[in-house]
Structure formats: structure tokens, C-alpha cells
A tleap script that builds the chain and sets N, CA, C and O, in Angstrom:
source leaprc.protein.ff14SB
mol = sequence {
  NMET GLY GLU ALA LYS ARG ARG LYS GLU LEU
  LEU GLY GLU LYS TYR GLY GLN ASP GLU ARG
  PHE VAL ALA TRP LEU PRO ILE THR LYS LYS
  GLN SER THR GLN PHE VAL GLU THR THR THR
  LYS GLY ALA TRP LEU GLY ILE GLY SER MET
  VAL LEU LEU TRP ILE THR ILE ARG PHE ILE
  GLY PRO PHE PHE GLY TRP TRP GLU LEU ALA
  CGLY
}
set mol.1.N position { 157.221 247.755 147.765 }
set mol.1.CA position { 156.451 248.355 148.461 }
set mol.1.C position { 155.136 247.803 148.899 }
set mol.1.O position { 154.802 247.730 150.082 }
set mol.2.N position { 154.246 247.335 147.671 }
set mol.2.CA position { 153.087 247.123 147.733 }
set mol.2.C position { 152.812 245.533 148.242 }
set mol.2.O position { 151.642 245.230 148.477 }
set mol.3.N position { 153.702 244.672 148.390 }
set mol.3.CA position { 153.790 243.127 148.996 }
set mol.3.C position { 153.556 243.685 150.750 }
set mol.3.O position { 152.704 243.140 151.451 }
set mol.4.N position { 154.413 244.786 151.265 }
set mol.4.CA position { 154.456 244.904 152.127 }
set mol.4.C position { 153.338 245.638 152.990 }
set mol.4.O position { 153.277 245.504 154.213 }
set mol.5.N position { 152.374 246.500 152.183 }
set mol.5.CA position { 151.227 246.827 152.594 }
set mol.5.C position { 150.120 245.759 152.248 }
set mol.5.O position { 149.141 245.736 152.994 }
set mol.6.N position { 150.163 245.014 151.363 }
set mol.6.CA position { 149.362 244.060 151.499 }
set mol.6.C position { 149.671 242.978 152.688 }
set mol.6.O position { 148.647 242.628 153.274 }
set mol.7.N position { 150.577 242.532 153.040 }
set mol.7.CA position { 151.014 241.790 153.956 }
set mol.7.C position { 150.560 242.308 155.386 }
set mol.7.O position { 150.151 241.514 156.233 }
set mol.8.N position { 150.645 243.627 155.613 }
set mol.8.CA position { 150.302 244.616 156.641 }
set mol.8.C position { 148.779 244.463 156.843 }
set mol.8.O position { 148.316 244.227 157.959 }
set mol.9.N position { 148.192 244.569 156.005 }
set mol.9.CA position { 146.563 244.536 155.733 }
set mol.9.C position { 146.115 243.406 156.131 }
set mol.9.O position { 145.170 243.420 156.918 }
set mol.10.N position { 146.667 242.156 155.699 }
set mol.10.CA position { 146.231 240.833 155.907 }
set mol.10.C position { 146.491 240.683 157.464 }
set mol.10.O position { 145.500 240.576 158.187 }
set mol.11.N position { 147.508 240.670 157.919 }
set mol.11.CA position { 147.940 240.187 159.302 }
set mol.11.C position { 147.536 241.386 160.397 }
set mol.11.O position { 147.439 241.187 161.608 }
set mol.12.N position { 147.329 242.618 159.759 }
set mol.12.CA position { 146.341 243.521 160.934 }
set mol.12.C position { 147.539 243.646 162.140 }
set mol.12.O position { 148.712 243.801 161.800 }
set mol.13.N position { 147.147 243.564 163.592 }
set mol.13.CA position { 147.667 243.783 164.666 }
set mol.13.C position { 149.169 242.972 164.603 }
set mol.13.O position { 150.194 243.576 164.920 }
set mol.14.N position { 149.193 241.819 164.247 }
set mol.14.CA position { 150.034 240.938 164.297 }
set mol.14.C position { 151.196 241.121 163.458 }
set mol.14.O position { 152.169 240.369 163.518 }
set mol.15.N position { 151.108 242.127 162.662 }
set mol.15.CA position { 152.039 242.336 161.615 }
set mol.15.C position { 153.643 243.299 162.655 }
set mol.15.O position { 153.585 244.176 163.516 }
set mol.16.N position { 154.488 242.808 162.218 }
set mol.16.CA position { 155.744 243.037 162.873 }
set mol.16.C position { 155.838 242.260 164.235 }
set mol.16.O position { 156.819 242.586 164.904 }
set mol.17.N position { 154.989 241.258 164.812 }
set mol.17.CA position { 155.479 240.815 165.856 }
set mol.17.C position { 156.205 239.661 165.597 }
set mol.17.O position { 156.116 239.284 164.429 }
set mol.18.N position { 157.238 238.651 166.693 }
set mol.18.CA position { 157.696 237.820 166.234 }
set mol.18.C position { 156.926 236.609 165.930 }
set mol.18.O position { 155.725 236.771 166.147 }
set mol.19.N position { 157.239 235.462 165.501 }
set mol.19.CA position { 156.519 234.644 165.134 }
set mol.19.C position { 156.606 233.526 166.062 }
set mol.19.O position { 157.755 233.389 166.483 }
set mol.20.N position { 155.698 232.607 166.561 }
set mol.20.CA position { 155.992 231.716 167.575 }
set mol.20.C position { 156.387 230.572 167.129 }
set mol.20.O position { 155.962 230.295 166.007 }
set mol.21.N position { 157.230 229.618 167.756 }
set mol.21.CA position { 157.931 228.546 167.369 }
set mol.21.C position { 157.257 227.333 167.524 }
set mol.21.O position { 157.761 226.382 166.927 }
set mol.22.N position { 156.048 227.083 168.303 }
set mol.22.CA position { 154.874 226.222 168.300 }
set mol.22.C position { 154.117 227.283 168.787 }
set mol.22.O position { 154.439 228.189 169.556 }
set mol.23.N position { 152.899 227.003 168.142 }
set mol.23.CA position { 151.516 227.876 168.232 }
set mol.23.C position { 151.147 227.614 169.670 }
set mol.23.O position { 150.914 228.726 170.144 }
set mol.24.N position { 150.999 226.810 170.484 }
set mol.24.CA position { 150.577 226.811 172.004 }
set mol.24.C position { 151.605 226.791 172.594 }
set mol.24.O position { 151.323 226.536 173.765 }
set mol.25.N position { 152.883 226.937 172.457 }
set mol.25.CA position { 153.934 227.512 173.384 }
set mol.25.C position { 154.433 228.958 173.312 }
set mol.25.O position { 154.772 229.566 172.297 }
set mol.26.N position { 154.413 229.446 174.719 }
set mol.26.CA position { 154.679 231.103 174.463 }
set mol.26.C position { 155.987 231.346 174.197 }
set mol.26.O position { 156.494 232.181 174.946 }
set mol.27.N position { 156.887 230.752 173.137 }
set mol.27.CA position { 158.127 230.825 172.911 }
set mol.27.C position { 158.290 231.348 171.308 }
set mol.27.O position { 157.689 230.815 170.375 }
set mol.28.N position { 159.053 232.291 171.191 }
set mol.28.CA position { 159.186 232.825 169.732 }
set mol.28.C position { 160.215 232.122 168.877 }
set mol.28.O position { 160.744 231.140 169.396 }
set mol.29.N position { 160.532 232.407 167.840 }
set mol.29.CA position { 161.688 231.752 167.061 }
set mol.29.C position { 162.990 232.232 167.498 }
set mol.29.O position { 164.012 231.549 167.548 }
set mol.30.N position { 162.843 233.797 167.896 }
set mol.30.CA position { 164.263 234.399 168.321 }
set mol.30.C position { 164.587 233.806 169.659 }
set mol.30.O position { 165.738 233.653 170.068 }
set mol.31.N position { 163.361 233.438 170.401 }
set mol.31.CA position { 163.971 233.159 172.071 }
set mol.31.C position { 164.450 231.753 171.721 }
set mol.31.O position { 165.346 231.402 172.488 }
set mol.32.N position { 164.099 230.731 170.696 }
set mol.32.CA position { 164.545 229.485 170.561 }
set mol.32.C position { 165.784 229.271 169.992 }
set mol.32.O position { 166.335 228.170 170.022 }
set mol.33.N position { 166.396 230.543 169.325 }
set mol.33.CA position { 167.610 230.401 168.749 }
set mol.33.C position { 168.398 230.684 169.672 }
set mol.33.O position { 169.428 230.056 169.915 }
set mol.34.N position { 167.916 231.837 170.392 }
set mol.34.CA position { 168.914 232.290 171.724 }
set mol.34.C position { 169.346 231.292 172.886 }
set mol.34.O position { 170.266 231.334 173.702 }
set mol.35.N position { 168.090 230.168 172.589 }
set mol.35.CA position { 168.419 228.991 173.759 }
set mol.35.C position { 169.417 227.921 173.334 }
set mol.35.O position { 170.174 227.304 174.084 }
set mol.36.N position { 169.301 227.799 172.015 }
set mol.36.CA position { 170.420 227.013 171.446 }
set mol.36.C position { 172.082 227.627 171.454 }
set mol.36.O position { 173.175 227.110 171.689 }
set mol.37.N position { 171.706 228.747 171.138 }
set mol.37.CA position { 173.117 229.465 171.523 }
set mol.37.C position { 173.745 229.333 172.731 }
set mol.37.O position { 174.940 229.124 172.941 }
set mol.38.N position { 172.860 229.470 173.499 }
set mol.38.CA position { 173.309 229.645 174.922 }
set mol.38.C position { 173.738 228.158 175.605 }
set mol.38.O position { 174.830 227.962 176.138 }
set mol.39.N position { 172.758 227.237 175.496 }
set mol.39.CA position { 173.291 225.720 175.598 }
set mol.39.C position { 174.524 225.295 174.933 }
set mol.39.O position { 175.246 224.425 175.420 }
set mol.40.N position { 174.817 225.974 173.675 }
set mol.40.CA position { 176.038 225.461 173.096 }
set mol.40.C position { 176.978 226.242 173.771 }
set mol.40.O position { 177.800 225.582 174.406 }
set mol.41.N position { 177.063 227.115 173.807 }
set mol.41.CA position { 178.194 227.934 174.597 }
set mol.41.C position { 178.338 227.006 175.980 }
set mol.41.O position { 179.374 226.348 176.067 }
set mol.42.N position { 177.532 226.926 176.884 }
set mol.42.CA position { 177.599 226.173 178.156 }
set mol.42.C position { 178.130 224.973 178.032 }
set mol.42.O position { 178.948 224.587 178.867 }
set mol.43.N position { 177.734 224.143 176.913 }
set mol.43.CA position { 178.242 222.938 176.620 }
set mol.43.C position { 180.007 222.646 176.173 }
set mol.43.O position { 180.729 221.662 176.328 }
set mol.44.N position { 180.213 223.816 175.649 }
set mol.44.CA position { 181.521 223.725 175.257 }
set mol.44.C position { 182.132 224.493 176.302 }
set mol.44.O position { 183.293 224.099 176.414 }
set mol.45.N position { 181.952 225.145 176.884 }
set mol.45.CA position { 182.441 225.527 178.693 }
set mol.45.C position { 182.838 224.323 179.315 }
set mol.45.O position { 184.003 224.106 179.650 }
set mol.46.N position { 181.545 223.233 179.543 }
set mol.46.CA position { 181.673 222.231 180.468 }
set mol.46.C position { 182.669 221.355 179.964 }
set mol.46.O position { 183.373 220.700 180.732 }
set mol.47.N position { 182.806 221.281 178.449 }
set mol.47.CA position { 183.893 220.026 178.050 }
set mol.47.C position { 185.158 220.911 178.113 }
set mol.47.O position { 186.225 220.302 178.186 }
set mol.48.N position { 185.187 222.105 178.096 }
set mol.48.CA position { 186.859 222.571 178.453 }
set mol.48.C position { 187.007 222.324 180.063 }
set mol.48.O position { 188.042 221.956 180.618 }
set mol.49.N position { 186.177 222.511 180.484 }
set mol.49.CA position { 186.473 222.524 182.266 }
set mol.49.C position { 186.777 220.903 182.380 }
set mol.49.O position { 187.802 220.499 182.928 }
set mol.50.N position { 186.082 220.276 181.979 }
set mol.50.CA position { 186.412 218.908 182.050 }
set mol.50.C position { 187.667 218.322 181.735 }
set mol.50.O position { 188.228 217.520 182.482 }
set mol.51.N position { 188.242 218.811 180.341 }
set mol.51.CA position { 189.439 218.544 179.895 }
set mol.51.C position { 190.457 219.333 181.038 }
set mol.51.O position { 191.244 218.568 181.595 }
set mol.52.N position { 190.501 220.253 181.300 }
set mol.52.CA position { 191.642 220.741 182.246 }
set mol.52.C position { 191.299 220.053 183.229 }
set mol.52.O position { 192.298 219.639 183.819 }
set mol.53.N position { 190.149 219.661 183.788 }
set mol.53.CA position { 190.082 218.833 185.129 }
set mol.53.C position { 190.772 217.653 184.971 }
set mol.53.O position { 191.579 217.415 185.870 }
set mol.54.N position { 190.672 216.730 183.955 }
set mol.54.CA position { 191.414 215.444 183.561 }
set mol.54.C position { 192.998 215.498 183.303 }
set mol.54.O position { 193.790 214.601 183.594 }
set mol.55.N position { 193.280 216.631 182.745 }
set mol.55.CA position { 194.906 216.879 182.595 }
set mol.55.C position { 195.558 217.270 184.185 }
set mol.55.O position { 196.664 216.907 184.584 }
set mol.56.N position { 194.619 218.053 184.911 }
set mol.56.CA position { 195.132 218.317 186.180 }
set mol.56.C position { 195.091 216.791 187.068 }
set mol.56.O position { 196.005 216.506 187.843 }
set mol.57.N position { 194.128 216.042 186.881 }
set mol.57.CA position { 194.094 214.617 187.497 }
set mol.57.C position { 195.152 213.754 186.837 }
set mol.57.O position { 195.878 213.050 187.539 }
set mol.58.N position { 195.276 213.782 185.448 }
set mol.58.CA position { 196.218 212.717 184.957 }
set mol.58.C position { 197.527 212.984 184.974 }
set mol.58.O position { 198.258 211.994 184.996 }
set mol.59.N position { 198.138 214.255 184.968 }
set mol.59.CA position { 199.208 214.798 184.783 }
set mol.59.C position { 199.964 215.441 186.326 }
set mol.59.O position { 200.916 215.025 186.986 }
set mol.60.N position { 199.102 216.549 186.495 }
set mol.60.CA position { 199.928 217.142 187.478 }
set mol.60.C position { 199.672 216.635 189.027 }
set mol.60.O position { 200.372 217.099 189.928 }
set mol.61.N position { 198.796 215.812 189.261 }
set mol.61.CA position { 198.332 214.986 190.411 }
set mol.61.C position { 199.499 214.212 190.892 }
set mol.61.O position { 200.018 214.283 192.006 }
set mol.62.N position { 199.893 213.340 189.727 }
set mol.62.CA position { 201.134 212.371 189.845 }
set mol.62.C position { 202.289 212.903 190.168 }
set mol.62.O position { 203.055 212.216 190.845 }
set mol.63.N position { 202.659 214.153 189.790 }
set mol.63.CA position { 203.553 214.812 189.800 }
set mol.63.C position { 203.711 214.866 191.101 }
set mol.63.O position { 204.650 214.283 191.643 }
set mol.64.N position { 202.656 215.698 191.898 }
set mol.64.CA position { 203.048 216.067 193.096 }
set mol.64.C position { 202.979 214.836 194.318 }
set mol.64.O position { 203.235 214.914 195.519 }
set mol.65.N position { 202.621 213.927 193.662 }
set mol.65.CA position { 202.815 212.480 194.220 }
set mol.65.C position { 204.127 212.009 194.388 }
set mol.65.O position { 204.578 211.622 195.466 }
set mol.66.N position { 204.865 212.049 193.107 }
set mol.66.CA position { 206.068 211.855 193.153 }
set mol.66.C position { 206.915 212.621 193.956 }
set mol.66.O position { 207.882 212.154 194.559 }
set mol.67.N position { 206.554 213.834 193.973 }
set mol.67.CA position { 207.522 215.016 194.660 }
set mol.67.C position { 207.383 214.688 196.072 }
set mol.67.O position { 208.321 214.976 196.816 }
set mol.68.N position { 206.341 214.123 196.548 }
set mol.68.CA position { 206.571 213.764 197.889 }
set mol.68.C position { 207.438 212.548 198.396 }
set mol.68.O position { 208.079 212.542 199.447 }
set mol.69.N position { 207.353 211.504 197.470 }
set mol.69.CA position { 208.176 210.322 197.490 }
set mol.69.C position { 209.602 210.545 197.499 }
set mol.69.O position { 210.362 209.847 198.171 }
set mol.70.N position { 210.036 211.636 196.667 }
set mol.70.CA position { 211.219 212.310 196.385 }
set mol.70.C position { 212.094 212.968 197.576 }
set mol.70.O position { 213.306 212.915 197.780 }
set mol.71.N position { 211.059 213.605 198.285 }
set mol.71.CA position { 211.478 214.480 199.110 }
set mol.71.C position { 211.560 213.923 200.892 }
set mol.71.O position { 211.952 214.699 201.763 }
savepdb mol mol.pdb
quit
């Protein structure tokens, strides 16, 4: 408990506030972590949609082309 009191006295009004990622950039460490998590999820969604598109073009598309020739 003594360490927390000392830190609170030392930091004053800044005590308990999020620390900035870079001093001159108004982004906190929490916001930068959220940005990385969001962009990672977006990248995986993009990879998944690209795989689905590739499967559609590579396998399903030629099947319907063959179906027209057979009919």
C-alpha cells in the first residue's frame, strides 16, 4: 500500500490515466493494442474470403461451364 501512495503523490493528476504510446501522438497503449487486434481480425477475414473466392473460381466455376457443354 505504501508504494501506491508514493506513486500517487509523485504522479499527481496523471495517476490512474492511460499511458500514451508515443509522447507526441494522442494514442494510448490500450488504443494501440485494440488497433492491432482489430486489424488482425480484419486480415484473417480477408484471407478467408480470398480462399472462398479462389475455391469458387477454381472448382465451382469450371463445373458450371462443363454443365453447359453437357446439356
